[in-house]
C-alpha positions in Angstrom: -21.8 29.7 -28.0 -24.8 31.6 -26.7 -25.2 32.6 -23.1 -28.5 30.6 -22.9 -26.8 27.5 -24.2 -24.0 27.8 -21.7 -26.5 28.3 -18.9 -28.4 25.2 -19.9 -25.3 23.1 -20.1 -24.2 24.3 -16.6 -27.6 23.6 -15.3 -27.5 20.1 -16.7 -24.1 19.4 -15.1 -25.2 20.9 -11.8 -28.3 18.7 -11.9 -26.3 15.6 -12.5 -23.9 16.5 -9.7 -26.9 17.2 -7.4 -28.3 13.7 -8.1 -24.9 12.1 -7.3 -24.6 14.1 -4.1 -28.1 13.2 -3.1 -27.4 9.5 -3.4 -24.1 9.8 -1.5 -25.7 11.9 1.3 -28.6 9.5 1.6 -26.2 6.6 2.0 -24.1 8.4 4.6 -27.2 9.5 6.5 -28.6 6.0 6.6 -25.2 4.7 7.9 -25.0 7.4 10.5 -28.5 6.8 11.8 -28.0 3.0 12.0 -24.7 3.4 13.9 -26.5 5.9 16.2 -29.3 3.4 16.9 -26.8 0.5 17.5 -24.6 2.6 19.8 -24.7 1.6 23.5 -24.1 5.2 24.7 -25.7 7.8 22.6 -23.8 10.6 24.3 -20.5 9.0 23.7 -21.4 8.4 20.1 -22.2 12.1 19.6 -18.9 13.1 21.3 -16.8 11.0 19.0 -14.5 13.1 16.8 -15.2 11.0 13.6 -19.0 11.1 14.3 -18.8 14.9 14.7 -17.0 15.1 11.3 -19.7 12.9 9.7 -22.4 15.2 11.0 -20.7 18.3 9.8 -20.2 16.8 6.4 -23.9 15.7 6.1 -25.7 18.7 7.6 -24.7 21.3 4.9 -26.7 19.4 2.3 -29.9 19.5 4.3 -29.3 23.2 5.2 -28.8 24.1 1.5 -32.2 22.3 0.7 -34.0 24.3 3.4 -32.4 27.7 2.7 -32.0 28.8 -0.9 -29.2 31.2 -1.8 -30.2 34.2 -3.8 -28.8 34.8 -7.2 -25.9 37.4 -7.1 -27.2 39.0 -10.3 -30.2 40.2 -8.4 -28.3 42.1 -5.8 -29.4 45.5 -7.2 -33.0 44.5 -6.5 -32.5 43.9 -2.8 -34.0 46.4 -0.3 -31.4 48.4 1.5 -32.4 47.2 5.0 -32.2 43.4 4.3 -29.0 43.4 2.2 -26.6 42.9 5.1 -28.7 40.0 6.5 -28.9 38.3 3.1 -25.1 38.8 2.5 -24.4 37.1 5.9 -26.8 34.3 5.2 -25.2 33.7 1.8 -21.7 33.6 3.4 -22.9 31.1 5.9 -24.3 28.9 3.1 -21.0 29.1 1.2 -19.0 28.1 4.3 -21.4 25.1 4.9 -20.9 24.0 1.3 -17.2 24.2 1.7 -17.5 21.9 4.7 -18.6 19.1 2.4 -14.9 18.5 1.8 -15.0 16.8 5.2 -16.3 13.7 3.3 -12.6 12.9 2.8 -12.1 12.6 6.5 -14.4 9.5 6.5 -11.5 7.7 5.0 -9.9 7.7 8.4 -12.2 4.9 9.4 -10.6 2.6 6.9 -7.1 4.0 6.4 -4.4 2.9 8.8 -2.2 5.9 7.7 -4.8 8.5 8.5 -5.5 6.8 11.9 -1.8 6.9 12.6 -1.6 10.6 11.7 -4.5 11.5 14.0 -3.1 9.4 16.9 0.3 11.0 16.4 -1.1 14.5 16.5 -3.1 13.7 19.6 0.0 12.3 21.4 2.4 15.0 20.2 0.6 18.1 21.5 3.5 19.0 23.8 6.0 18.8 20.9 3.8 20.9 18.7 3.5 23.4 21.5 7.2 23.6 21.9 7.6 24.0 18.1 5.2 26.9 18.2 6.9 28.5 21.2 10.3 28.3 19.6 9.0 29.8 16.4 7.3 32.7 18.2 10.4 33.5 20.2 12.6 33.5 17.1 10.1 35.6 15.1 9.9 38.3 17.8 13.8 38.3 17.9 14.6 38.5 14.2 11.7 40.8 13.1 13.0 44.0 14.9 16.6 43.2 13.7 15.6 43.0 10.0 13.4 46.1 10.4 16.3 48.0 11.9 18.8 46.8 9.3 16.5 47.6 6.3 14.4 50.6 7.3 16.6 52.5 9.7 20.0 51.9 8.1 19.2 51.7 4.4 15.8 53.4 4.1 14.1 50.5 2.3 10.3 50.5 2.2 9.6 46.8 2.2 10.0 46.4 5.9 7.8 49.3 6.9 7.2 48.2 10.5 8.1 45.5 13.0 4.6 43.7 12.7 5.0 43.8 8.9 8.4 42.1 9.3 6.7 39.2 11.2 5.5 37.7 7.9 9.0 37.8 6.5 10.4 36.1 9.6 7.8 33.3 9.5 8.3 32.4 5.9 12.1 32.6 6.2 12.4 30.5 9.3 10.1 27.8 7.8 12.3 27.9 4.7 9.3 28.8 2.4 10.7 32.1 1.1 7.9 33.6 -1.1 10.2 36.4 -2.2 7.7 39.2 -1.6 9.9 40.8 1.1 13.7 40.5 0.5 16.5 42.2 2.5 18.8 44.2 0.2 21.5 45.5 2.5 24.4 43.5 3.9 23.2 43.7 7.5 19.7 42.6 6.5 21.1 39.6 4.6 23.2 38.6 7.6 20.0 38.7 9.8 18.2 36.7 7.1 21.0 34.0 7.1 20.8 33.8 10.9 17.0 33.5 10.9 17.1 30.7 8.2 19.7 28.7 10.1 17.8 29.1 13.4 14.6 28.1 11.7 16.2 24.8 10.4 17.4 23.9 13.9 14.1 24.9 15.6 12.1 22.8 13.1 14.4 19.9 13.5 14.4 19.6 17.3 10.7 18.7 17.9 10.4 16.9 14.5 12.6 14.0 15.7 10.3 13.3 18.6 7.2 13.6 16.4 8.7 11.1 14.0 9.4 8.6 16.7 5.9 9.0 18.0 4.5 8.4 14.5 6.6 5.2 14.1 5.4 3.9 17.5 1.8 4.8 16.8 1.9 3.0 13.5 3.3 -0.2 15.0 0.7 -0.2 17.7 -2.2 0.3 15.3 -0.8 -2.3 12.9 -0.5 -4.9 15.7 -4.0 -4.1 16.9 -5.4 -4.6 13.3 -3.5 -7.9 12.9 -4.9 -9.1 16.3 -8.5 -8.3 15.3 -8.0 -9.9 11.9 -6.7 -13.1 13.5 -9.6 -13.2 16.0 -12.1 -12.8 13.2 -10.4 -15.6 11.1 -10.4 -17.9 14.1 -14.1 -17.2 14.9 -15.0 -17.8 11.2 -13.1 -21.1 11.1 -14.7 -22.3 14.3 -18.1 -21.4 13.1 -17.5 -23.1 9.7 -16.3 -26.3 11.4 -19.3 -26.4 13.7 -21.6 -25.9 10.8 -20.0 -28.7 8.8 -20.3 -31.1 11.8 -24.0 -30.2 12.4 -24.7 -30.6 8.7 -23.0 -34.0 8.5 -24.9 -35.1 11.6 -28.3 -34.1 10.3 -27.7 -35.8 6.9 -26.7 -39.1 8.6 -29.6 -39.0 11.0 -27.4 -38.1 14.0 -23.8 -38.3 15.0 -24.1 -41.9 16.0 -25.3 -43.1 12.6 -22.8 -41.0 10.7 -19.7 -42.9 9.3 -16.9 -43.0 11.8 -14.3 -42.2 9.3 -16.2 -39.1 8.2 -16.5 -37.8 11.7 -12.9 -38.4 12.5 -11.8 -36.7 9.3 -14.0 -33.7 10.1 -12.7 -33.5 13.6 -9.1 -33.8 12.5 -9.6 -31.1 9.8 -11.2 -28.8 12.3 -8.5 -29.3 15.0 -5.8 -28.9 12.4 -7.3 -25.6 11.1 -7.6 -24.3 14.7 -4.1 -25.4 15.5 -2.8 -23.6 12.4 -4.5 -20.4 13.4 -3.2 -20.6 16.9 0.4 -21.2 15.6 -0.1 -18.3 13.2 -1.1 -16.0 16.1 1.9 -17.1 18.2 4.2 -16.6 15.3 2.8 -13.0 14.7 3.2 -12.2 18.4 6.8 -13.6 18.4 7.6 -11.5 15.3 6.1 -8.4 17.0 8.1 -9.1 20.1 11.3 -9.4 18.1 10.9 -5.9 16.7 13.4 -3.4 18.1 11.4 -0.9 20.1 12.5 2.7 20.4 14.1 3.7 23.6 11.8 5.2 26.2 13.9 8.3 26.5 13.1 9.3 22.9 9.5 9.9 23.9 
C-alpha cells in the first residue's frame, strides 16, 4: 500500500472522528451554557467540581481549533529562535487533547457508583493521609536496610544508592513487585520479607475504615435517590389525577353536570393512587430504618 493511500485513508478516518467530536462537543457546550443560564448563583456554578471538569473537557476542542499544531516532519525548516516556543506550544496542545478523556467523568452525574466513589474519597482524606504517612515512614526505614544488605555486604549494583532503593521499597510494600530490582543476598531477602509483611499490614489498617465509609456513603446516596424518585412519582400522579378531573369537568360542562358516579370513581382512584404512594414511601423508610447501621466507632 502506497504512502499516499495510507495518508488519504488516515485523513478520511480523522475527518470522520472530527465530525463526531464536533457534534458531541456542540451538544456538551449547549448543555453547559443552558445549565449556566439557569443557575441561581453563577459563581457557585463555576466553582462546582463537576462543572470544572466539564469546562476542562470542552475547552481543548476550541483551543485546538484556534491554534494549529505544526507538522513534526517540518521541524528542520523551523528557525532556530522560535523552535523552543513552538515545541512548548505543541506540548501544551497535546496535553489539552489528552484532557478530553475527562468526558468520561461526566458519567458521575448519572452513575451512583461514581458518586459514591467521589464522596468516599472526600470523606476519607484523613485515612488516605494516614496511609501515605505509614507508607513514607516504612519506605524510609527499609530503603537504607536493603541498600546496606545488598551494596555494602555483597557488592551488588542494583541498589546503587538509598534514593534508588526507594522505588524498590514502594513496589515491594504495595505488593506490586515489578522484578526490576531484586535482592540476591540472604540479609537482603530477609529485609524484603519484612517490608512485604509490613506493607500488607500498613495497607490493611486504613483500608478497613475506607471500606466502611464507602458502604455508608453508598447507603446514604441510594436512600436519597429513592426519596427523590418517590417524590417525583407522587408529584406526577397528583398532576395526572388533577388533569383527569379537569378534563372530565370540561367535557361535562362543569363538575356539577358531570355524572356523579364518574366523579366518585375518579376521586376514589386518585385517592387510592396517592395512598398507595404514601404507603410505598413509608414502607421504604421502614426498610431503610431496619438496615443494620455500622457502629459509630468504625468511622
